[in-house]
VOLO-739692 format. One record per residue: residue number from 1; x, y, z of N, C-alpha, C in turn. Coordinates in steps of 0.1 Angstrom, whole numbers, always signed. Layout:
VOLO-739692
+-----+-------+-------+-------+-------+-------+-------+-------+-------+-------+
! pos !    nx !    ny !    nz !   cax !   cay !   caz !    cx !    cy !    cz !
+-----+-------+-------+-------+-------+-------+-------+-------+-------+-------+
! NUM !     X !     Y !     Z !     X !     Y !     Z !     X !     Y !     Z !
...
+-----+-------+-------+-------+-------+-------+-------+-------+-------+-------+
//
This chain:
VOLO-739692
+-----+-------+-------+-------+-------+-------+-------+-------+-------+-------+
! pos !    nx !    ny !    nz !   cax !   cay !   caz !    cx !    cy !    cz !
+-----+-------+-------+-------+-------+-------+-------+-------+-------+-------+
!   1 !  -919 !  -110 !  -141 !  -915 !  -117 !  -152 !  -902 !  -124 !  -149 !
!   2 !  -902 !  -137 !  -151 !  -889 !  -145 !  -148 !  -878 !  -141 !  -158 !
!   3 !  -866 !  -143 !  -153 !  -855 !  -140 !  -162 !  -845 !  -152 !  -161 !
!   4 !  -837 !  -154 !  -171 !  -827 !  -165 !  -171 !  -814 !  -161 !  -163 !
!   5 !  -812 !  -148 !  -162 !  -800 !  -143 !  -155 !  -803 !  -140 !  -141 !
!   6 !  -793 !  -143 !  -132 !  -795 !  -139 !  -118 !  -795 !  -124 !  -116 !
!   7 !  -801 !  -119 !  -106 !  -801 !  -105 !  -103 !  -794 !  -102 !   -90 !
!   8 !  -788 !   -90 !   -89 !  -781 !   -86 !   -77 !  -786 !   -73 !   -73 !
!   9 !  -787 !   -70 !   -60 !  -791 !   -57 !   -55 !  -778 !   -51 !   -49 !
!  10 !  -776 !   -38 !   -53 !  -764 !   -31 !   -48 !  -769 !   -18 !   -42 !
!  11 !  -762 !   -14 !   -31 !  -765 !    -2 !   -24 !  -753 !    +8 !   -27 !
!  12 !  -756 !   +20 !   -33 !  -746 !   +29 !   -37 !  -747 !   +42 !   -29 !
!  13 !  -736 !   +49 !   -27 !  -736 !   +62 !   -21 !  -743 !   +72 !   -32 !
!  14 !  -749 !   +82 !   -27 !  -756 !   +91 !   -37 !  -747 !   +97 !   -48 !
!  15 !  -734 !  +100 !   -44 !  -725 !  +106 !   -55 !  -722 !   +95 !   -65 !
!  16 !  -720 !   +83 !   -61 !  -717 !   +72 !   -70 !  -729 !   +69 !   -79 !
!  17 !  -741 !   +69 !   -73 !  -753 !   +67 !   -80 !  -755 !   +78 !   -91 !
!  18 !  -753 !   +91 !   -87 !  -754 !  +102 !   -96 !  -745 !  +100 !  -108 !
!  19 !  -732 !   +97 !  -105 !  -722 !   +95 !  -116 !  -727 !   +84 !  -125 !
!  20 !  -731 !   +73 !  -119 !  -735 !   +61 !  -127 !  -747 !   +65 !  -136 !
!  21 !  -757 !   +72 !  -130 !  -768 !   +75 !  -138 !  -765 !   +84 !  -150 !
!  22 !  -756 !   +95 !  -147 !  -752 !  +104 !  -158 !  -744 !   +96 !  -169 !
!  23 !  -735 !   +87 !  -164 !  -727 !   +80 !  -173 !  -736 !   +70 !  -182 !
!  24 !  -745 !   +63 !  -176 !  -753 !   +54 !  -183 !  -762 !   +61 !  -193 !
!  25 !  -767 !   +73 !  -189 !  -776 !   +81 !  -198 !  -768 !   +86 !  -210 !
!  26 !  -755 !   +90 !  -208 !  -747 !   +95 !  -219 !  -743 !   +84 !  -229 !
!  27 !  -743 !   +71 !  -224 !  -740 !   +60 !  -232 !  -753 !   +53 !  -238 !
!  28 !  -764 !   +58 !  -234 !  -777 !   +53 !  -239 !  -780 !   +39 !  -233 !
!  29 !  -775 !   +37 !  -221 !  -777 !   +24 !  -214 !  -786 !   +26 !  -202 !
!  30 !  -792 !   +15 !  -197 !  -799 !   +15 !  -184 !  -789 !   +14 !  -173 !
!  31 !  -793 !   +17 !  -161 !  -784 !   +16 !  -150 !  -779 !    +1 !  -149 !
!  32 !  -788 !    -8 !  -151 !  -785 !   -22 !  -150 !  -774 !   -26 !  -160 !
!  33 !  -776 !   -21 !  -173 !  -766 !   -24 !  -183 !  -753 !   -18 !  -180 !
!  34 !  -753 !    -6 !  -175 !  -740 !    +1 !  -172 !  -733 !    -6 !  -161 !
!  35 !  -740 !   -10 !  -151 !  -733 !   -18 !  -140 !  -728 !   -31 !  -145 !
!  36 !  -736 !   -38 !  -153 !  -731 !   -51 !  -159 !  -718 !   -49 !  -166 !
!  37 !  -718 !   -38 !  -175 !  -705 !   -36 !  -182 !  -693 !   -32 !  -173 !
!  38 !  -696 !   -25 !  -163 !  -685 !   -21 !  -154 !  -680 !   -34 !  -147 !
!  39 !  -689 !   -42 !  -142 !  -685 !   -55 !  -135 !  -678 !   -64 !  -145 !
!  40 !  -683 !   -65 !  -157 !  -676 !   -73 !  -167 !  -662 !   -69 !  -170 !
!  41 !  -660 !   -55 !  -171 !  -646 !   -50 !  -173 !  -637 !   -53 !  -161 !
!  42 !  -643 !   -52 !  -149 !  -635 !   -55 !  -137 !  -631 !   -69 !  -137 !
!  43 !  -641 !   -78 !  -140 !  -638 !   -92 !  -141 !  -627 !   -95 !  -150 !
!  44 !  -627 !   -89 !  -162 !  -617 !   -92 !  -172 !  -603 !   -87 !  -167 !
!  45 !  -603 !   -75 !  -161 !  -590 !   -70 !  -156 !  -585 !   -79 !  -145 !
!  46 !  -594 !   -84 !  -136 !  -590 !   -93 !  -125 !  -584 !  -106 !  -131 !
!  47 !  -591 !  -111 !  -142 !  -587 !  -124 !  -148 !  -573 !  -121 !  -155 !
!  48 !  -571 !  -110 !  -162 !  -558 !  -107 !  -168 !  -547 !  -106 !  -158 !
!  49 !  -550 !  -100 !  -146 !  -540 !   -99 !  -136 !  -536 !  -113 !  -130 !
!  50 !  -546 !  -121 !  -129 !  -544 !  -135 !  -124 !  -535 !  -142 !  -133 !
!  51 !  -538 !  -142 !  -146 !  -530 !  -150 !  -156 !  -516 !  -144 !  -158 !
!  52 !  -515 !  -131 !  -156 !  -502 !  -124 !  -157 !  -493 !  -129 !  -145 !
!  53 !  -499 !  -130 !  -133 !  -492 !  -135 !  -122 !  -488 !  -150 !  -123 !
!  54 !  -497 !  -158 !  -129 !  -493 !  -172 !  -131 !  -482 !  -173 !  -141 !
!  55 !  -482 !  -164 !  -152 !  -471 !  -165 !  -162 !  -458 !  -161 !  -155 !
!  56 !  -458 !  -151 !  -146 !  -446 !  -147 !  -140 !  -440 !  -159 !  -131 !
!  57 !  -449 !  -166 !  -124 !  -445 !  -178 !  -117 !  -438 !  -188 !  -126 !
!  58 !  -444 !  -190 !  -137 !  -439 !  -200 !  -147 !  -425 !  -195 !  -152 !
!  59 !  -424 !  -182 !  -155 !  -411 !  -177 !  -160 !  -400 !  -179 !  -149 !
!  60 !  -403 !  -177 !  -137 !  -393 !  -179 !  -126 !  -387 !  -193 !  -126 !
!  61 !  -396 !  -203 !  -129 !  -391 !  -217 !  -128 !  -386 !  -222 !  -142 !
!  62 !  -387 !  -214 !  -152 !  -383 !  -218 !  -166 !  -368 !  -220 !  -167 !
!  63 !  -364 !  -232 !  -172 !  -350 !  -235 !  -174 !  -349 !  -238 !  -189 !
!  64 !  -342 !  -228 !  -196 !  -341 !  -230 !  -211 !  -333 !  -242 !  -215 !
!  65 !  -324 !  -247 !  -206 !  -316 !  -259 !  -210 !  -324 !  -271 !  -209 !
!  66 !  -335 !  -271 !  -201 !  -343 !  -283 !  -200 !  -355 !  -282 !  -209 !
!  67 !  -357 !  -271 !  -215 !  -369 !  -269 !  -224 !  -367 !  -276 !  -237 !
!  68 !  -378 !  -281 !  -243 !  -377 !  -287 !  -257 !  -376 !  -276 !  -267 !
!  69 !  -369 !  -279 !  -278 !  -368 !  -270 !  -289 !  -381 !  -270 !  -297 !
!  70 !  -383 !  -260 !  -305 !  -395 !  -259 !  -313 !  -396 !  -271 !  -322 !
!  71 !  -385 !  -275 !  -328 !  -385 !  -286 !  -337 !  -389 !  -299 !  -330 !
!  72 !  -383 !  -301 !  -318 !  -386 !  -313 !  -310 !  -401 !  -314 !  -306 !
!  73 !  -406 !  -303 !  -303 !  -420 !  -302 !  -298 !  -430 !  -306 !  -309 !
!  74 !  -426 !  -303 !  -322 !  -435 !  -306 !  -333 !  -432 !  -319 !  -340 !
!  75 !  -423 !  -327 !  -335 !  -421 !  -340 !  -341 !  -431 !  -350 !  -336 !
+-----+-------+-------+-------+-------+-------+-------+-------+-------+-------+
//
């Protein structure tokens, strides 16, 4: 049966597979759904870390004296 979403094959150690199977069963999910959720969470954390680092870079170069005031920005 064709699917619109790409598929990925993953090889797991037995202990990791056992944990994932128990975890997915306790949540009422298939292994595929559980892995998708874990990858999605990891992606979001990675993305948050990226933007936090970008924000830190911008803060380092921020000069309050050169910045526009709130009023000036909205004129």
